[in-house]
C-alpha positions as CSV (number, residue, x, y, z in Angstrom):
1,M,15.1,-13.1,8.8
2,S,13.9,-10.2,11.7
3,S,11.5,-11.2,14.3
4,S,9.2,-7.4,13.0
5,S,9.7,-9.4,9.3
6,S,8.3,-12.6,10.5
7,V,5.3,-10.8,12.0
8,V,4.3,-8.4,8.8
9,I,4.6,-11.9,6.5
10,S,3.0,-14.3,9.3
11,L,-0.5,-11.3,9.2
12,M,-0.3,-10.6,5.3
13,S,-1.1,-14.6,4.6
14,C,-4.6,-13.8,6.2
15,Q,-7.5,-13.4,4.0
16,E,-8.5,-10.4,2.1
17,G,-11.2,-10.3,5.1
18,A,-9.0,-9.2,7.2
19,V,-7.5,-6.7,5.4
20,C,-10.4,-5.5,4.7
21,L,-11.9,-5.8,8.4
22,I,-8.9,-3.8,9.3
23,L,-9.8,-0.3,6.7
24,V,-13.2,-0.7,7.7
25,N,-12.2,-0.4,11.8
26,C,-10.2,2.7,10.6
27,V,-12.7,4.2,8.8
28,K,-15.1,3.8,11.7
29,T,-12.9,5.1,14.0
30,A,-11.7,8.3,12.6
31,P,-14.0,11.4,11.5
32,V,-13.8,13.0,8.1
33,P,-11.7,15.7,8.8
34,P,-12.9,19.2,7.3
35,R,-11.9,20.9,3.7
36,R,-10.1,23.7,4.0
37,E,-10.7,26.9,1.7
38,A,-6.7,27.2,0.7
39,E,-5.7,23.3,1.3
40,G,-3.7,23.5,-1.6
41,H,-1.3,25.9,0.0
42,D,-1.3,24.5,3.6
43,E,1.3,22.5,4.7
44,S,-0.4,18.9,5.2
45,F,-1.2,19.2,0.9
46,A,2.4,20.0,0.3
47,S,4.1,17.2,2.4
48,T,2.9,14.3,1.4
49,R,4.6,11.8,-1.0
50,W,1.8,12.5,-4.0
51,T,1.9,16.4,-3.8
52,M,5.2,16.7,-4.3
53,V,4.8,14.4,-7.5
54,I,2.5,16.4,-8.9
55,E,4.2,19.8,-7.8
56,A,7.1,18.1,-9.8
57,G,5.2,17.7,-12.8
58,D,3.9,21.1,-12.9
59,S,7.6,22.3,-12.7
60,A,10.3,22.6,-15.5
61,T,12.2,20.8,-13.5
62,A,11.8,17.5,-11.2
63,S,13.2,18.2,-7.5
64,A,15.4,15.4,-5.5
65,H,12.5,15.5,-3.0
66,A,9.8,14.8,-5.8
67,L,11.7,11.5,-7.3
68,S,12.4,10.1,-4.3
69,A,8.8,10.3,-3.2
70,L,7.9,8.9,-6.5
71,S,10.4,6.2,-6.1
72,E,9.1,4.8,-2.7
73,L,5.6,5.6,-3.7
74,C,6.6,3.2,-6.9
75,Q,8.8,0.7,-4.5
76,I,5.6,0.3,-1.8
77,Y,2.8,-0.3,-4.8
78,W,4.2,-2.1,-7.8
79,R,2.4,-5.6,-6.5
80,P,-0.9,-4.4,-8.0
81,L,0.3,-3.6,-11.1
82,Y,2.6,-6.6,-11.2
83,A,-0.9,-8.5,-10.7
84,F,-2.5,-6.4,-13.1
85,L,-0.2,-7.3,-15.8
86,R,-0.5,-11.2,-14.6
87,K,-4.3,-10.7,-15.2
88,R,-4.3,-9.4,-18.2
89,G,-2.4,-12.5,-19.4
90,Y,1.2,-11.4,-19.5
91,G,4.1,-14.0,-17.9
92,P,5.7,-13.8,-14.9
93,E,8.7,-12.6,-16.4
94,D,7.1,-10.2,-19.1
95,A,5.0,-8.9,-16.0
96,Q,8.1,-8.1,-14.0
97,D,9.9,-6.5,-17.3
98,L,7.1,-4.7,-17.8
99,T,6.5,-3.1,-14.4
100,Q,9.8,-2.2,-14.5
101,G,10.1,-1.0,-17.4
102,F,6.9,1.3,-17.0
103,F,8.7,2.9,-14.0
104,A,11.9,3.9,-15.8
105,D,9.4,5.3,-18.1
106,L,7.2,6.7,-15.5
107,I,10.8,9.0,-14.7
108,E,12.2,9.5,-18.4
109,T,9.2,10.6,-20.0
110,R,7.7,13.0,-17.2
111,A,4.4,11.2,-17.9
112,Y,3.8,12.1,-13.7
113,A,3.3,15.6,-14.8
114,R,0.1,14.6,-16.5
115,A,-1.5,13.8,-13.6
116,D,-5.5,15.7,-12.7
117,R,-5.2,17.5,-9.6
118,E,-8.6,17.0,-9.7
119,K,-7.8,13.2,-9.7
120,G,-5.1,13.0,-7.7
121,R,-4.9,9.5,-6.4
122,F,-2.3,7.8,-7.0
123,R,-3.8,4.9,-7.3
124,S,-6.1,5.9,-10.4
125,F,-3.0,7.6,-11.8
126,L,-0.7,4.5,-11.6
127,L,-2.8,1.8,-13.2
128,G,-3.7,4.9,-16.1
129,A,-0.6,5.6,-16.6
130,L,0.5,1.3,-17.2
131,K,-2.2,0.9,-19.3
132,H,-0.6,4.1,-21.7
133,F,2.8,2.8,-21.3
134,I,1.5,-1.3,-22.7
135,A,-0.4,0.4,-25.3
136,D,2.7,2.4,-26.3
137,T,4.7,-0.5,-26.0
138,R,2.8,-2.8,-28.4
139,D,2.1,-0.4,-30.9
140,R,5.4,1.3,-31.3
141,G,7.1,-2.6,-31.1
142,R,9.0,-1.3,-28.6
143,A,11.6,-3.6,-26.5
144,L,10.6,-4.2,-22.8
145,K,13.2,-2.2,-20.7
146,R,14.2,-3.1,-17.1
147,G,14.1,0.0,-14.4
148,G,18.1,-0.4,-14.8
149,G,17.7,0.7,-10.9
150,M,16.6,4.0,-11.6
151,I,13.4,2.6,-9.4
152,L,13.9,-1.3,-8.1
153,E,16.4,-3.1,-9.0
154,K,15.2,-6.2,-8.7
155,L,11.6,-7.5,-7.9
156,D,11.3,-9.3,-4.6
157,D,11.1,-13.0,-5.3
158,N,9.1,-13.5,-1.9
159,A,6.5,-10.9,-3.0
160,I,6.6,-12.5,-6.2
161,A,5.4,-16.1,-4.9
162,E,2.7,-14.3,-2.2
163,A,1.3,-12.3,-5.3
164,E,1.4,-15.6,-7.7
165,A,-0.3,-17.3,-4.4
166,Q,-3.0,-14.4,-4.3
167,L,-3.7,-14.4,-7.8
168,A,-3.9,-18.2,-8.0
169,R,-6.9,-17.5,-5.5
170,A,-8.6,-14.9,-7.7
171,A,-8.5,-17.0,-10.5
172,K,-12.3,-15.5,-11.2
173,W,-11.7,-11.6,-10.8
174,Q,-11.1,-9.3,-12.9
175,S,-7.9,-7.6,-14.0
176,D,-9.4,-4.6,-12.2
177,Q,-10.9,-5.6,-9.3
178,V,-7.2,-7.3,-8.7
179,Y,-5.3,-4.8,-8.7
180,D,-7.8,-2.6,-6.3
181,C,-7.4,-6.0,-3.8
182,E,-3.3,-5.5,-3.9
183,W,-3.7,-1.6,-3.5
184,A,-5.3,-2.3,-0.3
185,A,-3.4,-5.0,0.7
186,S,-0.3,-2.8,0.1
187,L,-1.7,-0.3,2.3
188,V,-1.7,-2.2,4.4
189,R,1.2,-4.1,4.2
190,Q,3.3,-1.0,4.6
191,A,1.2,0.5,7.4
192,L,2.2,-3.0,9.2
193,N,5.8,-2.8,8.2
194,R,6.1,0.5,10.0
195,L,4.2,-0.6,13.0
196,A,6.4,-3.5,13.4
197,Q,9.5,-1.3,12.4
198,E,8.4,0.8,15.9
199,C,7.5,-1.9,17.8
200,A,10.9,-3.6,17.0
201,L,12.9,-0.3,18.1
202,A,11.1,0.1,21.2
203,G,11.9,-3.3,22.4
204,K,8.5,-4.7,22.0
205,A,8.5,-6.8,18.7
206,E,7.1,-10.5,20.6
207,L,4.3,-8.8,22.1
208,L,3.4,-7.1,18.5
209,G,3.4,-10.9,17.1
210,Y,0.8,-11.9,19.6
211,M,-1.2,-9.3,19.2
212,M,-0.8,-8.7,15.9
213,P,-4.3,-11.3,15.3
214,Y,-6.4,-8.3,17.1
215,L,-5.8,-6.1,14.6
216,A,-6.1,-8.0,11.9
217,A,-9.3,-10.4,12.5
218,P,-12.0,-10.7,15.2
219,E,-11.0,-11.7,18.4
220,G,-12.1,-14.5,18.5
221,A,-10.2,-15.7,16.2
222,A,-6.6,-14.9,18.6
223,I,-4.7,-16.4,20.9
224,P,-6.8,-16.3,24.6
225,Y,-5.5,-13.1,26.4
226,D,-4.8,-15.6,29.2
227,E,-2.9,-17.7,27.8
228,I,-0.4,-14.8,26.3
229,A,-0.3,-13.5,29.7
230,K,1.0,-16.7,30.6
231,R,3.1,-17.1,28.4
232,L,4.3,-13.2,28.6
233,H,3.9,-12.8,32.1
234,R,1.9,-10.1,31.0
235,P,-1.0,-9.1,33.0
236,V,-4.4,-9.6,31.3
237,T,-5.8,-5.9,31.8
238,T,-1.9,-4.6,30.5
239,L,-2.5,-7.0,27.2
240,R,-5.8,-4.9,26.7
241,S,-4.4,-1.9,26.6
242,D,-1.2,-2.9,24.4
243,V,-3.9,-3.8,21.9
244,A,-6.0,-0.7,22.0
245,R,-2.8,1.1,21.9
246,L,-1.8,-0.4,18.7
247,R,-4.7,-0.3,17.3
248,V,-5.0,3.7,18.0
249,R,-1.3,3.8,16.6
250,Y,-2.1,1.4,13.8
251,R,-5.2,3.2,12.2
252,T,-3.0,6.5,12.5
253,I,0.5,4.9,10.6
254,L,-2.5,3.2,7.9
255,R,-4.4,6.8,7.0
256,E,-1.2,8.3,7.0
257,E,0.0,5.9,3.6
258,V,-3.7,6.3,2.4
259,R,-3.1,10.1,2.9
260,G,0.2,9.9,0.9
261,T,-1.4,8.9,-1.8
262,V,-4.3,11.6,-1.9
263,V,-4.7,15.0,-3.2
264,E,-6.6,16.6,-0.6
265,A,-7.2,15.4,3.6
266,A,-10.5,15.2,2.9
267,E,-10.5,12.8,0.6
268,V,-8.3,9.5,3.2
269,N,-12.0,8.1,4.1
270,E,-13.6,8.2,1.2
271,E,-10.3,6.3,-0.1
272,L,-11.0,3.9,2.1
273,R,-14.4,2.9,1.6
274,Y,-13.8,2.7,-2.3
275,L,-11.2,-0.5,-1.1
276,C,-13.1,-1.7,1.1
277,R,-16.1,-1.7,-1.7
278,A,-13.5,-3.4,-4.0
279,L,-12.4,-5.8,-1.6
280,A,-16.4,-6.7,-0.7
281,A,-16.9,-6.8,-4.2
282,A,-14.3,-9.5,-5.1
């Protein structure tokens, strides 16, 4: 396992409170972008992954870029669906089959063409489409069908184990609560993966490993700066600057990830606040 992967895994073992703290900090430090009259036609609107998928749903044929974007979104956000299915009473194997079968069906039937542009959050669309797929599968007595490599060749065993551990801690939560909490965690996970990859390429994976707790938890829970300075032979003032830069970069990445799942840039803060409320309620 790479050092960057270890960094991400160690952080994602934290409780939901830390995830909520990251999301809250991200909302607090960024202003709400102004709504533009022609945003539906500007470059930022057209370039996000989810809006590409919606555009493909409006056309006669789906573009390769749109299908690639949908595939990427599904690969990132399959865990909330899996967790939702488990809370609905499906066993681990059936939940995996339904998750992969749902992705295959999403492509084959172009269900994404039914996405409502006025309510274009990928989070909401995906859960609604899954509920429809489950009902259709049950009513028609259809056999469960795996994705066959169309979206996911195989769900990650380690990720499934992590999801199962989280479900055990969330025994009293409702299925929709679990879905929203896993969705928030997936956003954080993806942002941290990107941050870890950037640091690894810059030769700063070890530094990120020490600095990560300062991103995900109150500073009192992290290793003191003096001790880190001794281990890394790096001045404390430099470490504080490192943390500040990492926080800024992390928040930027997280907002980019959220931006890729909503239609309008002005919805980013609202989506982050919703996820914070969902975590707080859970």
